[in-house]
N, C-alpha and C positions, 0 to 999 in steps of 0.2 A: 501811664504809658499809653500811647495811641494804638488803637487796634485798627487793622485794615480788614474791611469786610467785603465779601462778595456775596451778592444775592443772586441765586441761580434759579431761573424759571424755565421749565421745559414745556413750552407751549408756543406754537407757531403764531397764533394770533397776537399774543403778548409781544412776541419778537417783532411783528410787523408794526404794532402801535409804537413801540419804543424806537424802532428804526425811523419811523415817520415823525418822531418827537410829538406824538399826539397824547399829551398828558390827560386831557379830559376824556378822550376815547379810552385810554388805559384805565382811568378811574371807573368809568362806566363798566368796562369789561370785568374789572376786579369785583365790583359790586354784583354784577349779574352772575359771575362765576364765583360765588362766595366760597367755594371749596378749592380755589386756585391754590396749588401747592408751590412752595418755593423753599429752597434751602438757604440758610444764612450761615456762612462759614467765616470764622474769624482767623486772622493771621497776625503774627507778631511783627511782621515787617512787610513792606511793599514788595521786596524781593521774593519773599516766601509766597505771597499771593500771586505774583507774576509767574513764578515757577509752576504753581498749581495750574494756573490758567493755560500755560503753554501745553501742559499735559492734557488738560481737559479738552482742549480744541485740536489736539494732534490728529491729523488725518482729515480734518474738515476742509472743504474747499471754500475759500474766502468768497468766491463768487456766488455761492448757492446759500440759501437760508439754511440755518443749522437746526431750526426747530427749537431753539433754546436762546435765552438772553441772559447775559450776566451784567448786573448793575454793581458798580464799584463805588463804595463810599469814598467821599473826598473828591469825587469827580462831579463838578457843578452840573453838568448836563444830566446826570442820573438822579440828583437829589430829589426832584419833584416825584419821580417814580418810586424811589425808596420810601419817601414820606407816606405815600399812599399805602404801600405794603405794611409799613409799621403801624399805621392807624386802622387796620382792618378790625 
């Protein structure tokens, strides 16, 4: 059974690097901030994961940085970033 995973990082610099699609900058940042914390949450369905994220970002203004980034498994654009986290 496929798991749907969300990696949540509460770090504004990491958010900027992901928003800029700067994989190498993200890699360097993760290496330099060796204690970078993130949560890895598994869900049984994409709907369950989507519902969690709606609640997680409730009240956030889409136009302003949230100070956190969510990387979703199965999304091609996030896979290089997830790989970096998993290989710490």
